[in-house]
N, C-alpha and C positions, 0 to 999 in steps of 0.2 A: 504494499500500500504506499502511495506517495506520502512524504513527510507532511504536506499540506493537509491531508485528509482529515485528520482528527479535528482541525479547526472548523471544517466545514461539516462534519458529522455531529458536532455538538450543535447548540443552538445557533442558527444564522442570525445576524442583525437584521430583524424583521422589516423595519422601515427602509434601511438602504438596499437590502437585496431585492426587496419588491420593486424600487427604483430600477434596479439593473435589469430585472425582468422585464418590466414595461418598457424601457428605452431600446431593449433589444428584441421587442415583439415576441417575446417568449410566453408559452402557456404559464397560467398562474401556478405557483408552487403548491397552493392548497394546504393541506395537512402535512405534507412531507417535511420532516424536520432536518433532513439532510440532502444535500445536492445529489448525492449518489442515489438515494431512494427516489427522488423525483426523477432523475434521468432514467432510471430502470422501469418506472412507471409510464414512460412514453411509449406510444406505438412505435414499432420497429421502423416503419416508413418514415416516421419523423426523425428517428435517430439516423437513418442512413441517407435521407434526402434533405434533411432541414437545414444543411449547412454548418451544422455543430458537430463536434465530437466531444466526449466527456472532458478530455484534458484541456481542450481549448476553452471549453465553457468554465471549468474550474479556475484555470489561470485568469481568465477575464473577470470573474467575480471576485477573485482575491485581489487583482489589481484594483478594481473599483472600490472595493471596501477600504483597502489601504489608502487610496487617494483621497477618500471622503472622510476618513476617520479623524485625520488631524484637525481639520477646520470644525468638526462637529465636537471634538473633545477639548479645544483650546479654551482656556479660561479667558474671560474678556481682559483686554489691555487696560491696565490703570494709569500707566505712566511710560513714557519713553524719554531716556536721558541721553544727552550727547555730551560726553567729557570733553573738555577743552583739548585742542590739538596745538598746531604751530601754523604761522603764516609762511608766505613763500621764502622769507629771509630766515626761517628757522626759529623766530621769536614765538614765545608761548601766546596763545590767544587769552584773551581776558575773561571770557565767560564760559561756565557750564550752562547747559540748556536743559529745561524740564518741560515737555509737552504732554498735555492730557487730553482725553477724548472730548470732542465738540470744539476744539480750539482750531482756529485759523491762524498761522503764523506766517508773515509775509517776509520774503527776502528781497532786499533792494540793494542796489549798488550798480556801478558801471559794467559795461561789458568786458569780461575777462577778470572780473574782480574775485570770482571764486564761488558764485552762487550754485552753478552746476556741480560744483565740486562737493559742495555741502550736501546736495541732494543725493549725489552718488554715494556719499559716505553713509547716508542713512538707508539708502536703497539695499547696499551690501552688508549693512549692520556691522560697520567697521570696527575692528578690534585691534586698532593701533597698526593695521598692515596696509594702509593707504598713504599717499604722500603726505597728507596732513598730520597723521597720527592720532586721529580721532578715536574714541572708543564710545560705541552706542550700547546702552544697556535697556533691557526690557523688564520692567518692574523691579528695577534695582539689581539684575542678574545679567551675567554674560549670556548671550544666546548660544543654544546647542548647535553643533555643525548642521544637524538636518534643518534647523530653522534657517540657518544662513543659506545653504547650498542646494535645497530642493525647492522646487516649484510650489509644492503643497505647504511646506512648512513655512514659506515667506509670509511675513505680515505686512509686506509693503506693495502697494500698486503704484505705477507710475503712468501719468497722462502727458504725452508730448503733442506737439502740432503734426508731427508726421504719423498720421495713422490712416492706413488704406487696407480695405477688405480684399481678400482673394478667394474666399470661399464661395462656393456656388449654392447659397442658400438665401432665402428670403429673412427678412428681419425677424418675423415671428418664429420661423424655424431654428434660427440662430439663437434667440433668447430663450425659447423653450428648451433647446438642447443644454444650454448652460444652466438653466434652473433645475432641470432634472439630474444634471451631473452633481449639483451641490444638494441633492436629496431635499429640495424645498417641497413643502407638504402640498402647495397649490400652485403649480407651475403655470397654469393658464393665467391665474390672477397676478402672479408676478410679472408675466410677460405684458400684460395690460397696464401694469403700473410703471413698469421701465419705459415702455413706448410712450405713455403719456408724458412722462417726465422729460423724455428726448425730444419729444416734438415741441413741448413748450419752451426748450432752449434753442432749438434750431431756427435758423432765418426762414427756412421753407419747410412746409409739413410734408410728411411722408407716413406710409402706412405699413400694416404688418405684412403685406404682400409684396412690399418693394424689395427687389433683389439688393443684397448687400453691396454687389459690385457697381450699382447705378447710384448708390449715395455720394452726395457731393462731400467735399472735405468737412464742411461745417456739420452736415448731418452725421457723418461718421463719428466725428468727435463727440456730438452731443449724444449719440447712442452709447458710446463707450463710457462717457462720464456717468450717464443714468445706469448703465449696467455696473460700473464700479460702485456706485452709491447703493444701489438696491440689491445686487445679487452677489457681489464679491464679499466674501467673509474678511478680507485683509483690512485691518483697522487704520492703517496709515497710508495717506494718499499723498503722493508727490505731484506737483503740477508745474510744468516749466512754460511759462508766458502764454497764459490762456487768453490774453487780450486779443491775440491774433488768430484765435482758433474759429471764428465765425459762431460763436455761440453766446447766450445770454450769460454772461460770466458771473454776475451776481447771484442769479438763481442756481447756478451750478454749485455756488459755495454754499447756499443756503441748504441744498440737498445732502451735501456732506455732513454738514453740521447737525442736521436734523437726524441723521443716521448715526451720530456719535463718532465720526471719523476724526482722527488727526489730520490736518491738512497743512502742508508746507507749500508755499506758493511763490515761486521766482516771478517777479513782475517788474515792468517798467511803467505801469499804469498807475496813475495817482489815485483813482478811485479804489482800485484793488489794494494798493499799498496801505490805504486808510482803512480797509475793512477788517483787517486781523485784530486779534487781542493784543498782538504786538508786532513790531516789525524788526528783523535783524539787518543791521547795516554792514554789508560785506565789503571789505577793501583788502587788497594784497593778499588774498587767499584765506582771510580770517573773519571771524565776527569782531567787529570793532565797536559797536554799540548796540543795546537792546532798548527799544523805545516802545512805551506803551502810549496809544493815542491820547491826547489831551482832550478836554472838553471842547476847546476850539477846533482841534482836527476833527472831533467827531461831527460838529456843526457844519465844517467845511465839507465833509464826506456828503452829507445831505444835499448841499448845494451842488456838488459835482454829480450826484445821482440824478438830481433834476435835469442838468445840463445834459447828461447822458441820455435821459429818457427823450429829450428834445432832439438830439442828434439821430437817435434811432428812428423817431418819427419821420425826420427829413430823409433818412437813408431809404425807408420803406416808400416813401412818395416818390422819390427818383427811380427806385427800382421799378415801380409800377408805371413809370412813364409819364408821371405829372409834371408840369412846369411849375416851379416853385413861385413864379410871379403872377400865376393865373388868378390866385385868390389870396391876397396879402393878409386877409383877416385870419386865415387858417395857418399862416406860416409862423411858426414859433419865434419869438424874438430872443436871441441868444445874447 
Protein backbone atom coordinates (compact mmCIF):
# COMPACT_ATOMS: atom_id res chain seq x y z
CA UNK A 1 0.00 0.00 0.00
CA UNK A 2 1.28 3.46 -0.87
CA UNK A 3 2.62 5.46 2.10
CA UNK A 4 -0.02 8.13 1.39
CA UNK A 5 -2.85 5.65 1.73
CA UNK A 6 -3.49 5.80 5.51
CA UNK A 7 -4.04 9.56 5.36
CA UNK A 8 -6.79 8.97 2.84
CA UNK A 9 -8.35 5.93 4.48
CA UNK A 10 -8.85 7.75 7.74
CA UNK A 11 -11.38 10.59 7.63
CA UNK A 12 -11.06 12.81 4.60
CA UNK A 13 -11.47 16.55 5.11
CA UNK A 14 -15.18 16.73 4.28
CA UNK A 15 -15.50 20.30 3.00
CA UNK A 16 -12.28 20.54 1.01
CA UNK A 17 -12.42 17.06 -0.50
CA UNK A 18 -16.02 17.72 -1.57
CA UNK A 19 -14.78 20.83 -3.41
CA UNK A 20 -12.15 18.74 -5.15
CA UNK A 21 -14.82 16.32 -6.35
CA UNK A 22 -17.09 19.12 -7.61
CA UNK A 23 -14.25 20.97 -9.36
CA UNK A 24 -13.28 17.81 -11.25
CA UNK A 25 -16.89 16.81 -12.03
CA UNK A 26 -16.52 13.55 -10.10
CA UNK A 27 -19.48 11.59 -8.71
CA UNK A 28 -20.30 12.39 -5.09
CA UNK A 29 -18.28 10.53 -2.48
CA UNK A 30 -21.46 9.81 -0.58
CA UNK A 31 -20.98 7.73 2.56
CA UNK A 32 -17.58 6.34 1.53
CA UNK A 33 -15.02 7.34 4.16
CA UNK A 34 -11.96 6.47 2.12
CA UNK A 35 -10.96 7.28 -1.42
CA UNK A 36 -10.17 3.62 -2.10
CA UNK A 37 -13.68 2.53 -1.07
CA UNK A 38 -15.22 5.25 -3.27
CA UNK A 39 -13.06 4.28 -6.24
CA UNK A 40 -13.87 0.57 -5.98
CA UNK A 41 -17.58 1.36 -5.76
CA UNK A 42 -17.55 3.06 -9.18
CA UNK A 43 -18.74 1.09 -12.26
CA UNK A 44 -15.88 -0.49 -14.14
CA UNK A 45 -16.80 1.54 -17.25
CA UNK A 46 -16.16 4.75 -15.29
CA UNK A 47 -12.85 3.46 -13.94
CA UNK A 48 -11.60 2.46 -17.39
CA UNK A 49 -13.08 5.28 -19.50
CA UNK A 50 -13.45 8.21 -17.07
CA UNK A 51 -9.98 9.64 -17.59
CA UNK A 52 -8.79 8.80 -14.08
CA UNK A 53 -6.84 6.00 -12.49
CA UNK A 54 -6.65 5.53 -8.74
CA UNK A 55 -3.07 6.75 -8.32
CA UNK A 56 -3.69 9.94 -10.31
CA UNK A 57 -6.87 10.62 -8.36
CA UNK A 58 -5.16 10.02 -5.01
CA UNK A 59 -2.19 12.25 -5.84
CA UNK A 60 -4.47 15.00 -7.16
CA UNK A 61 -6.58 14.99 -4.00
CA UNK A 62 -3.52 14.98 -1.74
CA UNK A 63 -2.03 17.92 -3.64
CA UNK A 64 -5.31 19.85 -3.43
CA UNK A 65 -5.69 19.23 0.31
CA UNK A 66 -2.09 20.25 0.93
CA UNK A 67 -2.46 23.40 -1.16
CA UNK A 68 -5.61 24.56 0.64
CA UNK A 69 -4.64 23.50 4.16
CA UNK A 70 -2.17 26.33 4.83
CA UNK A 71 -4.61 29.16 4.20
CA UNK A 72 -7.42 27.40 6.05
CA UNK A 73 -5.33 26.73 9.17
CA UNK A 74 -3.34 29.98 9.28
CA UNK A 75 -4.10 32.18 12.26
CA UNK A 76 -5.10 35.75 11.39
CA UNK A 77 -2.14 38.10 11.10
CA UNK A 78 -1.97 40.53 14.02
CA UNK A 79 1.19 42.47 13.24
CA UNK A 80 3.89 42.77 10.59
CA UNK A 81 7.22 44.26 11.68
CA UNK A 82 10.04 45.57 9.50
CA UNK A 83 13.24 45.87 11.50
CA UNK A 84 15.49 48.68 10.30
CA UNK A 85 18.25 47.94 7.80
CA UNK A 86 20.75 50.27 6.11
CA UNK A 87 20.73 52.87 3.34
CA UNK A 88 22.70 52.81 0.10
CA UNK A 89 25.81 54.07 1.90
CA UNK A 90 25.59 51.39 4.57
CA UNK A 91 24.37 53.78 7.26
CA UNK A 92 21.67 52.40 9.60
CA UNK A 93 18.03 53.30 9.04
CA UNK A 94 16.28 55.40 11.66
CA UNK A 95 13.03 53.48 12.10
CA UNK A 96 11.57 50.08 12.86
CA UNK A 97 8.07 49.77 11.40
CA UNK A 98 4.96 48.08 12.79
CA UNK A 99 1.97 47.46 10.49
CA UNK A 100 -1.46 46.21 11.57
CA UNK A 101 -4.56 44.87 9.75
CA UNK A 102 -6.75 47.54 8.17
CA UNK A 103 -3.89 50.05 7.80
CA UNK A 104 -2.84 51.77 4.59
CA UNK A 105 0.78 52.95 4.69
CA UNK A 106 2.03 55.09 1.79
CA UNK A 107 5.58 55.19 0.47
CA UNK A 108 6.71 58.49 -1.04
CA UNK A 109 10.00 59.66 -2.47
CA UNK A 110 11.66 60.41 -5.80
CA UNK A 111 12.18 57.79 -8.48
CA UNK A 112 15.07 55.55 -7.49
CA UNK A 113 14.81 56.41 -3.79
CA UNK A 114 14.18 52.79 -2.74
CA UNK A 115 10.38 52.47 -2.54
CA UNK A 116 10.29 49.35 -4.70
CA UNK A 117 13.17 47.86 -2.69
CA UNK A 118 11.18 48.19 0.52
CA UNK A 119 8.19 46.50 -1.14
CA UNK A 120 10.49 43.73 -2.40
CA UNK A 121 11.91 43.20 1.11
CA UNK A 122 8.38 42.76 2.45
CA UNK A 123 7.32 40.49 -0.40
CA UNK A 124 10.18 38.05 0.24
CA UNK A 125 9.90 38.45 4.03
CA UNK A 126 13.56 39.48 4.12
CA UNK A 127 15.73 38.01 6.86
CA UNK A 128 18.81 40.20 6.53
CA UNK A 129 19.56 38.53 3.18
CA UNK A 130 18.75 41.45 0.84
CA UNK A 131 20.90 44.53 0.01
CA UNK A 132 19.17 46.58 2.75
CA UNK A 133 19.69 44.07 5.57
CA UNK A 134 16.08 44.50 6.73
CA UNK A 135 14.35 41.77 8.76
CA UNK A 136 10.59 41.14 8.51
CA UNK A 137 8.77 39.52 11.44
CA UNK A 138 5.27 37.99 11.48
CA UNK A 139 3.55 38.49 14.83
CA UNK A 140 6.98 38.99 16.39
CA UNK A 141 8.47 35.79 14.94
CA UNK A 142 10.78 35.04 12.05
CA UNK A 143 8.87 33.29 9.24
CA UNK A 144 9.38 29.61 8.55
CA UNK A 145 11.01 28.69 5.22
CA UNK A 146 7.70 27.35 3.88
CA UNK A 147 6.14 30.74 4.55
CA UNK A 148 8.87 32.52 2.63
CA UNK A 149 9.45 30.19 -0.30
CA UNK A 150 6.17 28.43 -1.13
CA UNK A 151 3.27 30.05 -2.98
CA UNK A 152 0.60 28.84 -0.59
CA UNK A 153 2.57 29.78 2.51
CA UNK A 154 3.25 33.31 1.34
CA UNK A 155 1.27 35.99 3.17
CA UNK A 156 1.94 38.74 0.62
CA UNK A 157 0.17 39.59 -2.64
CA UNK A 158 1.53 42.23 -5.01
CA UNK A 159 -0.40 44.30 -7.53
CA UNK A 160 1.53 46.08 -10.27
CA UNK A 161 0.59 48.07 -13.35
CA UNK A 162 1.72 45.27 -15.66
CA UNK A 163 -1.08 42.72 -15.59
CA UNK A 164 -2.30 40.79 -18.61
CA UNK A 165 -4.35 37.61 -18.82
CA UNK A 166 -3.45 34.77 -21.18
CA UNK A 167 -6.01 32.26 -19.89
CA UNK A 168 -8.75 31.25 -22.33
CA UNK A 169 -11.57 31.71 -19.79
CA UNK A 170 -14.40 34.12 -19.18
CA UNK A 171 -14.33 36.41 -16.17
CA UNK A 172 -16.93 34.28 -14.35
CA UNK A 173 -15.09 31.00 -15.10
CA UNK A 174 -11.82 32.42 -13.81
CA UNK A 175 -13.36 33.79 -10.62
CA UNK A 176 -15.31 30.62 -9.91
CA UNK A 177 -12.20 28.51 -10.42
CA UNK A 178 -10.32 30.66 -7.92
CA UNK A 179 -13.20 30.63 -5.42
CA UNK A 180 -13.49 26.85 -5.59
CA UNK A 181 -9.73 26.38 -5.26
CA UNK A 182 -9.97 28.36 -2.00
CA UNK A 183 -12.77 26.07 -0.80
CA UNK A 184 -15.13 29.05 -0.42
CA UNK A 185 -18.54 27.86 0.73
CA UNK A 186 -20.59 29.86 -1.83
CA UNK A 187 -18.42 30.32 -4.92
CA UNK A 188 -21.24 31.76 -7.05
CA UNK A 189 -21.93 34.43 -4.45
CA UNK A 190 -18.21 35.21 -4.24
CA UNK A 191 -18.04 35.59 -8.02
CA UNK A 192 -20.87 38.13 -7.94
CA UNK A 193 -19.24 40.12 -5.13
CA UNK A 194 -15.85 40.27 -6.85
CA UNK A 195 -17.35 41.17 -10.22
CA UNK A 196 -19.48 43.93 -8.72
CA UNK A 197 -16.47 45.40 -6.94
CA UNK A 198 -14.28 45.18 -10.07
CA UNK A 199 -16.85 46.90 -12.30
CA UNK A 200 -17.28 49.68 -9.74
CA UNK A 201 -13.54 50.45 -10.01
CA UNK A 202 -13.09 50.09 -13.77
CA UNK A 203 -13.47 52.93 -16.22
CA UNK A 204 -15.66 50.81 -18.50
CA UNK A 205 -18.06 48.06 -17.40
CA UNK A 206 -17.62 44.41 -18.27
CA UNK A 207 -19.62 41.29 -17.52
CA UNK A 208 -19.22 37.69 -16.37
CA UNK A 209 -19.14 36.39 -19.96
CA UNK A 210 -16.34 38.76 -21.06
CA UNK A 211 -13.23 36.77 -22.05
CA UNK A 212 -10.23 37.58 -19.88
CA UNK A 213 -8.11 38.23 -22.96
CA UNK A 214 -10.48 40.99 -24.08
CA UNK A 215 -10.23 43.03 -20.87
CA UNK A 216 -8.46 46.36 -21.11
CA UNK A 217 -5.50 47.14 -18.89
CA UNK A 218 -7.67 49.05 -16.43
CA UNK A 219 -10.33 46.33 -16.38
CA UNK A 220 -7.68 43.63 -15.77
CA UNK A 221 -6.23 45.52 -12.83
CA UNK A 222 -9.67 46.25 -11.39
CA UNK A 223 -10.47 42.52 -11.57
CA UNK A 224 -7.22 41.53 -9.86
CA UNK A 225 -7.65 44.17 -7.14
CA UNK A 226 -11.16 42.88 -6.37
CA UNK A 227 -9.92 39.29 -6.51
CA UNK A 228 -7.10 40.08 -4.07
CA UNK A 229 -9.48 41.90 -1.72
CA UNK A 230 -12.28 39.34 -1.60
CA UNK A 231 -10.87 35.94 -2.61
CA UNK A 232 -7.19 35.91 -1.70
CA UNK A 233 -6.40 34.85 1.88
CA UNK A 234 -3.13 36.80 1.82
CA UNK A 235 -3.31 39.50 4.51
CA UNK A 236 -0.62 41.85 3.12
CA UNK A 237 -1.10 43.74 -0.15
CA UNK A 238 1.72 45.60 -1.90
CA UNK A 239 0.73 48.13 -4.57
CA UNK A 240 3.17 49.90 -6.87
CA UNK A 241 1.83 53.16 -8.32
CA UNK A 242 -1.87 52.40 -8.63
CA UNK A 243 -2.53 55.98 -9.82
CA UNK A 244 -1.71 54.99 -13.39
CA UNK A 245 -3.64 51.72 -13.31
CA UNK A 246 -6.88 53.06 -14.83
CA UNK A 247 -9.02 52.26 -11.77
CA UNK A 248 -10.84 54.16 -9.04
CA UNK A 249 -7.89 54.12 -6.66
CA UNK A 250 -9.62 55.41 -3.53
CA UNK A 251 -12.35 52.78 -3.87
CA UNK A 252 -9.67 50.10 -4.28
CA UNK A 253 -8.09 51.12 -0.98
CA UNK A 254 -11.48 51.08 0.73
CA UNK A 255 -12.05 47.47 -0.36
CA UNK A 256 -8.72 46.36 1.12
CA UNK A 257 -9.28 48.23 4.38
CA UNK A 258 -12.81 46.79 4.71
CA UNK A 259 -11.32 43.29 4.35
CA UNK A 260 -8.74 43.95 7.07
CA UNK A 261 -5.69 43.85 4.81
CA UNK A 262 -2.38 45.56 5.51
CA UNK A 263 -1.71 47.75 2.46
CA UNK A 264 1.62 49.29 1.50
CA UNK A 265 1.28 51.70 -1.39
CA UNK A 266 4.11 53.27 -3.37
CA UNK A 267 2.80 56.47 -4.94
CA UNK A 268 3.53 59.89 -6.43
CA UNK A 269 -0.15 60.89 -6.22
CA UNK A 270 -0.81 63.53 -3.50
CA UNK A 271 -4.37 62.27 -2.93
CA UNK A 272 -3.14 58.73 -2.30
CA UNK A 273 -0.13 59.90 -0.29
CA UNK A 274 -2.52 61.59 2.14
CA UNK A 275 -4.87 58.58 2.29
CA UNK A 276 -2.82 56.40 4.61
CA UNK A 277 -2.59 56.28 8.39
CA UNK A 278 1.03 57.30 7.87
CA UNK A 279 3.48 57.86 5.06
CA UNK A 280 7.06 56.71 4.84
CA UNK A 281 9.49 59.14 3.22
CA UNK A 282 12.11 57.11 1.34
CA UNK A 283 15.45 58.66 0.39
CA UNK A 284 18.80 57.10 -0.49
CA UNK A 285 17.44 53.59 -0.01
CA UNK A 286 16.11 54.03 3.53
CA UNK A 287 13.08 55.23 5.49
CA UNK A 288 14.10 58.75 6.50
CA UNK A 289 10.82 59.98 8.02
CA UNK A 290 7.52 58.54 9.26
CA UNK A 291 4.70 61.09 9.06
CA UNK A 292 1.14 60.84 10.34
CA UNK A 293 -1.26 63.18 8.50
CA UNK A 294 -2.13 66.30 10.45
CA UNK A 295 -5.63 67.79 10.72
CA UNK A 296 -4.65 70.29 8.03
CA UNK A 297 -3.50 67.52 5.70
CA UNK A 298 -6.70 65.56 6.28
CA UNK A 299 -8.73 68.65 5.31
CA UNK A 300 -6.53 69.08 2.24
CA UNK A 301 -7.18 65.48 1.29
CA UNK A 302 -10.93 66.19 1.23
CA UNK A 303 -10.33 69.13 -1.11
CA UNK A 304 -8.15 67.00 -3.35
CA UNK A 305 -10.82 64.29 -3.40
CA UNK A 306 -13.36 66.87 -4.64
CA UNK A 307 -11.00 68.04 -7.37
CA UNK A 308 -10.36 64.44 -8.35
CA UNK A 309 -14.10 63.81 -8.73
CA UNK A 310 -14.39 66.86 -10.96
CA UNK A 311 -11.51 65.69 -13.12
CA UNK A 312 -13.10 62.24 -13.38
CA UNK A 313 -16.38 63.82 -14.54
CA UNK A 314 -14.54 65.85 -17.19
CA UNK A 315 -12.66 62.75 -18.31
CA UNK A 316 -15.89 60.79 -18.76
CA UNK A 317 -17.49 63.61 -20.74
CA UNK A 318 -14.50 63.77 -23.07
CA UNK A 319 -14.54 59.99 -23.49
CA UNK A 320 -18.19 60.10 -24.46
CA UNK A 321 -17.47 62.67 -27.17
CA UNK A 322 -18.89 65.78 -25.51
CA UNK A 323 -17.60 69.26 -26.12
CA UNK A 324 -16.81 70.92 -22.81
CA UNK A 325 -17.86 74.33 -24.10
CA UNK A 326 -21.31 73.12 -25.19
CA UNK A 327 -22.90 73.71 -21.81
CA UNK A 328 -20.76 75.88 -19.50
CA UNK A 329 -23.29 75.49 -16.69
CA UNK A 330 -22.48 71.78 -16.38
CA UNK A 331 -18.70 72.20 -16.67
CA UNK A 332 -17.07 72.00 -13.23
CA UNK A 333 -15.02 75.00 -12.17
CA UNK A 334 -11.58 73.82 -11.02
